[in-house]
N, C-alpha and C positions, 0 to 999 in steps of 0.2 A: 643193321640200321644205323647213318652218321648222324649225329646229334649238331647242328651248330654251336661254337661255342655263343657266349652271351655279346662279345663284340662283333661276331658275325650276323647276329639277330637283329642288333642294333641298327648296322651299317645297312641292312638290307630292308628295315623299318624307315629309316632317314630317306634313303632312295627314292620306296615308294610315296612317304609321305610329299616328297617332290612333284611326283608323275602326279598326284590326285591334288594339288594347288594348282597345276596346269591343265588340269581337267574340269577345275571349279569345283570340287568335291573338299573344303575348308573345313568340312566339320570332319571328314572321314580322316584329312592327312594329320589334324590338331591330333584324333588319338592315336596315331601309328606314333605320331614324333613325341605323345607324352611316354609311351610304351619303352620310345628308344632312348629316351633321356635315363629312366628310371633303370634302364638295365647298364645303358653304358654311357654315363653324364661327361663321362673327360674326353670320349672318343672325339678324335678332332675332324671325320665325317660327319660324326651325329652334331656337334657345334655350328659345324659350315651350314647342315642344314637347317639347325636351327635361325640361326642368324640370316641366311636367306630368306627364310619363310617369314619373319619378323617383320624383316625390311619389306617383302613384297603388301605382306600385309598391313601397315601402317601407308604404302603409296595406294591403297585400295581399299582403306579404312571409310566407313559409309559417310562418315562427316566432310572425310577429304573428297568423296566424291561428288556430294552436296555442292559443295564449294567451289570444286572446280567449275559445276554446269552453271550453277550461281552467276560467278566471276566471269566466266569466258562467253557462255550463253546467253547470260542475263534473265535466267530462268527463274520467276520469281515463287515458283511452288518447292524448287530445290531451297529456297531463300528463307521460306517458311519454315520448310522442316529443319533447316540448320539452325535456326534461331531456335525450335522447340526441342533440339535435341539438348543446347547448350541449356535450355532451365529447366530439364526435366532432371527431378532426384536419383543421384543413384548413377548417371550417362557422366563422367566426365571422359575426354579425349587424350590418347596418349600421347606426351610431350612434344614427339616429335610431328605428330599429327596434326595438333594444335598449334605449332610454330608455323608448319604448311600452308596452315589454312588462313592463317593471319599475312602472310606474305601474299597471297592469293589476292587476296582481297585489298592491299596495301598497291601491287601491283597495278592497280586500274586505278584511275582519277574521280573524285570524290562526287563530281556530278554526274558520271557515269551510271552509278550504281543506286539502285534505289535505297528509302530510308530504312533495309534490311540490312545493310551494313553495318549501322549503330548497333543493334542487338546482336549481331553477329560478333563484333568487335571487342561488345565491351563484356560480352560472352567468355570468351577467351582469355582475354586479358584478368578477369575475376577467377576462372578456373585454373590455368596453368601458368604457372613461375617460369616455363619456355619463352612463353609472350611476353611477362612483363620485363623479362631480362631481355629481351629483342628489345622493346620499348626505351629501356635505361639505355642499353647502348646506342640506341639511335640520338636520344636526346643528348647522349654527353657529345656526339660528334657534333651535333648543332640544336639547341633549343628552340629557335625559332624557326625552323626548315621544321621541324619534324612537326612543330605545335603545327603550322600551317595547314600540314598534311594529313592532320590528324582532326584537326577543330572542325571542320567543314562536314563531317560526317557524321554529325548528330550529337546531341547532349550525350547521351550515355559514353561516347565513344571519346571525347573531350573530358569527360569528365574523372574516366580510366586515369588521364596524367595524372591527377592527382594521385589515384591508387600508386601509380607507379614512383610517383616519387617520396612517398609516405613508406614505400618497402624498403627497410633496411637491409634487407638482406639481399634485395638485388644490387646494388651499389658497390663498388671497389674501396670508397672513405665516404666516409660523414661530410667534409669538407665539400666534394664531385656533388655527393646528392645534395647539399643543402645549397651549394651553387646552382645548381636546375630548380632547385624549389624556386627561390629566390626569382632568375629568369621567369620559368610559370607563372608565377603569379604577377610578375609586373605584365608578363604578355596579356593574361585574363584581365587584369584594369583597363589594359588601351585597350584592347576589343570592347570591351565595355563604354569607352568613352565615343566611340565609333557611334556617330548617330543615329538610331534606327537600328542599330545592330544585332540588341540585345533582347529584344521582345521576346524571345522564345526560353530568354531564363540564363542561358547557356555560361556565358562566361562567373556571372554571378552564383552560380551550383560551384564553379570552380573556385572563386573567392573564397564562397562560404565555408565548404570545405576545411580549404588549407587552414583557413583561419580557425574553424572549429578545434582541430589536429596542430598545427603549430604555430600560434598565433605568437606565441611570446619572440618568436625568430622572425616572423615576418612583419609588428605592426608597422616598423620603422621606416619600412616600403611606403605607407598611407600618409600621402601630403592633402594637401586643403583638397586637390583637384581631386585626388583619388576617392576620398572620404565624399565629397559632395556627387560625383556620381553613382556612389554609393546608398547616399542618402534619397539624392533623386527617385531613386528605385522603388522608394516607399510611399511614392504617389499611391494616393489611395481609389486612383481611374485604373491602377493597373491590375492584371490578375492577380488571385491571391499567392499563386503558387511566386510567384516572380516575388511577390513582396514578402514573405516570408525568408525565403532567401534573403531575400536584401537585409532584414531584419537580425535575423542569425549573424551576419557577417558584421555589422551593425554595432550589435551586441557583444561578441566576441573582441572586437576590441576594441569598443568603449571599457571593459573590463580589464584589458590587457595595457592600454595605453596611459590610467589612472589620471591624475587632471590635467596631462596637456592632453589627451585625449579631449577629455569633457570643454578645454578652453577651446579646443578647434570645434568640436561639435556646437557647443553655445555660440560662437561667431558666425559660423556659415548660418547659423538658423534667422540670427537677428540681422545681417548682412540681407538674407531672401526677405522676412518682414520686412526689412525699411525700404527694399523697393517698390514693394506696394502691390507689384503684378501679380495678374492672377495665377498664373503659372507656378509662381515663386511662391505665395501665399500657402496653395495647396500642399506641395512639396512640405513647405515649414510647419504645417498644422499637422501632414500628416506622419512625417519622422517624428517629433514630438510626443505625437500619439503612440507612436512605435514605442518609445525607447520609454515612455512612463512609468510602463511595470518591472520597469529592469533596475535603471538608475532614477528613481524616484524623485531623490534629493536635487539632480540637475536640472531633470526636467520644469521641475517646480519652480527652482531657484529662474531657469528663463522663464517662465511663465508669470512669474509675478515681475518679472522686471520691469522697468518703467519702459514704455512702449509698445508692450505684446500684447496687451486687452486691448489700446487701440487700436492694433492692427487687425481686430475681428471686425471692427466698424462697417467693413463692406456686406456683412451679412445680415444687419440693420435694415437697411433698405430691399426691394423685393423685386426687382427686376430680372427677369430671366437669366441673364447672362451671370448676375451674381450667385445666381439660385446654387448655381455649377461647384462653391468652394461650400456652400453653407454643411452639405455631408464629412467632410474635412474638418470645419467648424467642431459639430457636434460630438464626432468622435475623438477628438482633442478634448475636448469639456468633458465628457464620459471618462475618459482616460483620466484625466487630472483632479475625478474626484476622491483619488486615491489617497488626494493629501489634504488635510483640514484646512490649511490657510488658503488656499485654491479653492475648497469647497465654498466658501465665506465669500471670496471675492467672487466665485461665479453666481451665489446667489445675490449680492450684493447688485452688483452690474449687468447682468444677464439673466435674470429672473424672468421680467419683463420680453424679454423677446422667446423666453424659452416659450412663455405659456402663447404667449403667437405663436410660434411656430406647431405647438403642441397643436393647437386647434386649424392651423392655417398653412401647414405643409403638407407636402404629398405624405408616403406611407411610410418611406424610411426616415425620413426626417422627423417627423411625429412620432414617429416608435422611441428614435431615439432622447428628442425632447422630454418623453414621459421618461424615460430610462435615469436621465440627469437630475430631471427634479424629483422623481424617489429620490435618488441617492442622496441629495441636497435638503430635501424635506424633511425625512429621516432621520437623518442624521442631526438637525438643530436639537437646540437641548430647551427643554421646558416650553415646547412651543414655540419659541422665540425665532427666528429666524436670525442669520449675522447682521443684517443691515436693521435690527432692533422690534422692527416691527411685527406686533404678533397677528397671528395668520389663523385661521379658519385651517390652522393644518391636517387636524383627524379626517375632515369632510376632502378637503383635497387629497391625501393619501388614500384614502377611502375612494375618490374615483378614479384615480389612477390606477389604480386593484380592478375595478370595475372592467376599465379600458386593457388592462392586461390580462384578464378573465375571457372579454370576449376576444380579443386573437390569439389566444390558447384554444379557445374552442372551433376555431377556424382552419385548426395546422398550417397557418401557412408557412413553410417550409424554411427560407429566405429571411423572416422574420423572429423566428422562435429563439435564436441564440439573445437578442433584445428584450424578448418577453419575458424569458424566463431571469435573465440579469434582472432587471426591473422587479419582479417577484421579487426572486431573492435577498433583494436591498427593502424595501416595501414589507416584506414577513418579520422583520424584527420587532415591530411596533407590536404588542398586546392584540389590539384590537382587530388588528389587520389577521393576525393569527386566526382570533375567533371566525372572523369571516370568510377566512380558506378553508378552516377544518369544517366549519358546519354546510361547507356546499360539496356536496358529495360528490355531484357532475365533475366538479372544478378538478377535484381530489382525482376521478378516474380519468379525465384529460392529462394530468399534469403526468402523473404515471404513465397512460399510452403514449404521449409526447415524449418522456426518457426513452421508453423501449423503441420506437420508434428511432430515432438519433443518440445510438448507445454509440455509436462511432463517434461522437462529435461531444469530445472530450468536454467544453464548453457550459452545453445544455446539460450534459450529467452532472459535470458541477456543480450547476447551478440549481437543476433540478433538486438534487440531494441537498442542497444548502436550505432549499425553501423545507424541504422536511425535518429536517435537521431543528431550524427556527420552533416549528409547529410544535416540535416534541420535546424542545428543550426544557429541563427543570431549572428551577432558580438551584442553585449551591447548598448544600449543605453549611453552616456555618457557627460556628462555636460562637460561645456566648462574648468572647472577647475578639474576634471576628467580627459581630454584630456591631459591637460598638465601633469598632473602628471605620466600619463601613457608614455608621450613623455619621461618623464624625466628618470623614470623607463629604458627606451631603449637606453638611448643615456649612463646611468652607468653601462649598461650591454655589449655596446659595438655591439649595433645590427643594420644591416642595417635598418630594420624598422622603427628606428628613422627617418631618412630621407626620406624612401620612402612611408612609411606609411602603413597600412593593406596590405593585398595582393588582387588584384583586382578580384579575384575568390570567396573573403567573401566579396563580395558588396550584397546590397539586392537585384538586380536583378537577381544575380547568384543566390542566395539562394532559392528566389521565384520559381527558375526555378525546383531547383532539389524540391520543396516540391512539385511541381504540378508532376511531374514525379513519385513520391513515392503514390501519391493519385492516379495517372492513374492507378501506377500498383497493386492499391487494397488493398491498407495499412491499410483500415479502418475495415473490417471483423475482420483481426486478433486482431487490438487493441480492439475491441468490445469483442472479445473472452479474451484475456489476460484480461481484465479490471475483469473479474470473478473471479481472483487467488487472493488472499490474501498477497502475498508476497509486502510490501511493496515499495521494491528496484524496483520489476515490475510496480507497479501503480504512482511511482515519474519518471518514463522512459515515460509510457503513458502521463500523463500531459505535460512533458518539448514536448514532439513532435506534442502534440494538440495546445499547447501553438505557435509554429512555423506555422503548417499547418494556423491556423487558423486567421493569419497575412494576408495574402491575401483575400480583399474581394471577391474574383473570386470562391475561393474556401469554402466561407463560408456554403452556402446553398447545397452542396455538402457534405460536413461533417454532418450539420444536417438530411440530408435524409440517411445519411448513420447511425446514430446511434450516433451520437458524444453526442448532448444534454445529454441524458439518460446517457452516458456512464461518462460526466463530473458532472453530480450530483450525480454522486457515488462516486466520486473520492474527489469532494470538500465540500462533505456535510459530517462532523465529525459522525460517529453514537456511539450511546450508548453502553456503555460498551466494545469501542475497541477503548480507547483513546489513542495517542500516536502511533497507529497501520499506521496510514497515516502522515508523517510529515508534518509541518508546509509549509514546501517549495512545495511541493506537492500539496496541498490544495490551495496555492497561485496561485501557473500555474495552475490549475484546471479551478479555479475561473474566471482566466485572462479568459482563454480561453472562457468558457464559456460566458463571457462579450463580448469579439468580435461576438462569431454566433451571438448572441441574439441580436447584433446592426443590425444585415445584414437582418435579416429574421424577417418575418412577426409572430408574438406569436400565431396566432390561428394555423398556420400548423405545428409549431414543439410542442406545447400543446392542445392535442384532449380537446374535452369538458366532456371528461368521459375514463377512464383508466389513465394509469400511463404515464408521471411525471404532477403533479398537477402543474399548473404555477407557482404558487405560492412558490412553494419548490424552484426557481430558485432566490428567495429573499434574504434568507441568505447569501449563498454565496457570491453573486454580494454585499452585505451590508458591506462584510468581508474585501474585498478589499480598503473600504473608509476609514477604522479605522487606525489612525497612526499604527506601529510599534509600539515594544519595542524602546525607546531612547536611548538605552544603542545601539542600532543596525544600528543608524545613526550620521555619521560626517562629517566636512566638504571634505572630500575625497568622501566620500560616502552617500551623502546626499538622500531623500527618492525618488523614481521613482514614477512621479502624472501619469505615463502612464493608469495604470490600476486605479488608481481612477479616471481619465476621461473616460475612456471605463466603467468603471461598470455604471456613469453617465447616459452615452446613452445609455447604457442596460435596466437600471432602466428605462427611461424618456421611451425607444419603449416599454416598458411591462407596464407603467402606461396605456397607448394610450389602452390599452386589453378593451373590448368593458363593460367587469363584474369589477362592482367597488370593489369588494372583492380586487383583484389584487391591486388598488392602495390603498385602505386600510391596507392591507398587506405592503405593503411599506413604509406606513405612520408609522405602528406600530412597524416596525423593523426597521428602517432607518431614524427618522425625526433627532434626535438630531447630527448625523453626518453630512444629508445633510444641517442642520440648521448652522452650523461652515463653512462650505463647501462656502456660501453663501460671507465669509468674507476673502476669501483668497486671496491670493496677486496675483494670477495665475490666470490671464485672461480667458484662457479657463475652467479651474476650474470652477471657479467663472460664466460663462456663461452658464456649464453643468449644475452646480447646478440649477441654477436661471430656467433652460427651465426643469429640473423636478419637482423642484416646482410647474410651472405652469402647469403642466401636472398632477400635482397630486390635485390642486384644482377642478378637476370635483367629488370629494367623497367627504363625509361629513365630516370625521375624517381629510382632509386634511383642508377645510374650515375652521373649529372648530378653527384650531391653530393660526387664524387672528381676529377670527368674535366669541371668546365667551366674552370679554368685559375686560379679563383681564388684567393686565400691562405687560405681558407675550407677550400675542398676540399684545399689543399697539408697543412693541419694535419689534419684526416680522415685522409689518405694515412699520415700521420707516423704518426697513433693506430696504422693498421692493420697498418702495418711492424711497431712496435714489438712490439704481438701477436705475431707471428710467433717472438718469440724471450719469451713466457709461460710461468711453468715449467708451466703445465696444459696436458698433451699435447692434450684438444677443445678449447680456443681456439685454441691454432698450428693444429690443424686447420683450422676454421672461418676463422681469418684467412687463411691460405695458400688457402682455396677463395676466398674474395671476391676476393685479389689476382689467381689465375688468371683469372676473369671480367675483373676490371678491364684487367689487364695488355694486353687486345685492343683498347686504344687508346690512341693515342698522347700523348695528352694525359696519361695517368695514367704511359704507360711516362716521358715528360720530368718527370713530379713524382716518380719513385723514380730520376730519373738526379740531381734534386735535393736529395733526401736525403745527407748524407754517408757512412751506413750503407746505405744503400737496397738495394744490387747486392746489399752481403755478404751482409743477410739473406736475401735470397731462393736465393742458393747454399747459407745455413746452413741451409733446407728440404731441401735435397737430401743432405745429410751426417746425415741424422736416419735412427735405425733403424726408425722406423714407414713401412711403405709409402706408409700415406694420404697422411703426410707428405710424401716422397721426390717421390711422381708429383705433387701441387702444386707442390712447387718445382720440378721439372723443367719444370712446363707455363707458370710463371711466367719461367724463364728462357727458353725455347722462343718465349713471345710475346716477349721483349724482344731477341732474335736475329734471328725468322723474319719476326713479323708489323710491328713498325715499322718505317715507311716515312721517305726521305730523309735529312735532318741526323740527325732524331731514331735514325733505323736505325742511324747508323753508329757517333753519339755510344753508342748500347746496346751495338753488339757491342765496341768498344773497351771501356767498362766492363767487361762484363763478362770481359773477356782478361786485363785490368790487374788482374781479380781473383783471377786463377787460375781462371776458369771453364771452361778445356778440360781440365782434369789433375783438376777435383769433378767434371765430367761426365764424363770418361772411368770414374772410379772408381766412378761409378751404375751405370754400362754394363757394368763388370765382374763388381759384387756382386750386379747383379739379374738373378732371372731371369722378373720380372711380365711379360709381351708388351708393357701399358699403357706401363708406366716404361722399357722401352726404344723402343719406336717416339717416342715422346716424348722421350727423351734424345737419340736418335740428331736429331730433327728440331731439337734445338736445339745440338747441337754440328758439324754440318754445316756451316751459315755461319759458322763459327769456324774452320775447317780449311781451308776451301775458300781 
């Protein structure tokens, strides 16, 4: 029998593959071709077959077939399938197929094809560099011609031109790319200027994206006319999506253009208010409101300029035509409340009109008026408003809060953001905090509303801000800080300088409010909110949990409801997300975690398998022990040691976990700072550090710190011995406990013998009145006399004898009736008297 060579077999398979393709059996053809390539990859016949089949497959690719049917036969179902293919994860057409599909669509005039062409073209540009390269080539021929060719095909297709000019890889040089980018930007601006052309926001999307990415290279192209047309798109009567694009474009321009852009903006707005026409006034007020949160100084300067407030006069009359600008004015006043001087001006000149609008306006205007009144009334000091007239402020705010609560219970979606904002401002007042916290129905409504509007960041942030206000404790102040605070109140002529903080802000009242919030079911909401990547939301969650965890009775409930896992997420910096969560949020999260882990059994919180591992808590707890940057500390604002103390307690609790790997992790990550804290001047900190060190003596890595025979180990042992003579009984007890475990090792006993007063300090524990100290002392001496071997044992027994150990141990046995002490004392004394 004659066997074919590998080449002969490969050629046969290649020819067979071509025949199978022609017959429509592509899968079988593919198998044959793969085998042929494995046998003879360099054979010319095999390679020719491979190229031919590849070309045929591209020409008959599923996506290409769909685009042919859509473009030539106007088959809408094929178009839908093509769009679905391009947005399906994992499906990406070959570069040649993608380019051919794009050309098929572009061969047809825009008006001939349906809106599906928009999605298909944008998908091809997004996925395939060959299509972006083709677009780049066309733009280099004529930006205007290709822009006109693409613009009418849809929003996404037009904005894809931005994608192309921002992709540096498809351009021969930066100069060519920048030239086309600038021309494209000017064409978008020109389209925007065409009356009525941009109601869909197509041009604004292009402008906003280019400015967002490359504003430094484009801001010089924005002249008065260009900025004016962008500002006109901030009109509050236009759709939100359109205004959001205009806001982004305006903000980016103002950020890049600096003083020049700010002057141009102010000049254009002033010109519109001077004209006094309704449309101009609406645009002026809408634009100023939009930029207030971004450049508040510029907006406030414009708001307070001569003639601006008088331009609001048309809203003081009540005819139907003038009502059209009422909402624009109210939104402006709402935004202006961010600035103190603006709030005072609003309170002085427009309070009466706002009160009238509150009572007589429609739903939207009256709710906005309520929010503005809440802002100016809750920010007024000492119950005296900016106009100097004493008001019944408490009753007015209470009425507003009742109004907000009523609206909340109705769950009116379109008004919820205003209601939440009003409550967020009102709830800074102690009386309002009590009013809200004692209303369980309101708390349930608030939590339910946030859950139903979890995708609306303004509702979520505002609602969490209300919870923060309800649960916030007054800061812990040192005596020096209290004096400074009181002096400031005297300087401001505040009545609080004499009366002190409001009684409703006492720890007892705040704890009651915290309990009410937890009872209302806040934890499931916080766990859901914790999944968001918004740093601002994470920051509010960490503040809330820090307050809730202050009450020891709530800590177990918080742990059961998922607080530990949530806090670990907040408190642990993640690789690649540096700066996404602020240091303050991580600090608050770590502190709340420490409080919970003080009061719960670690084995109940951290299961033996699954998330989260118990060792994951060590890093955030350790971060609390480290001293902050010295620049943040001062005589007026010394370091707050409460987080340090509570972190030490939490680590001590974790170190008691049966698995030695936990204590080992604490030694590896926390030891240097814990060791420093043993020398703290603050008794509570020193005690807590000593108790932690005592618990760490259950693991080998902790013992080695004192028993490796090094000079550093001897210094550590010296400190621990010295702490047996500290003034604080609990510190002495912790030091004695650590030494009772350490003196089971000869190296430590040798170290004790090397210290001039080492033995005397251990015998000193035996003479204490506290039974716990006595027990630790006799345990240490027992180890010295009974455990130590060889020459170290002999030296230890001699040292104890020479220090009067026999008499002191005998005295212990005579005085104590504790069985444990008696047994240990006999074991310690026996080697000395034999």
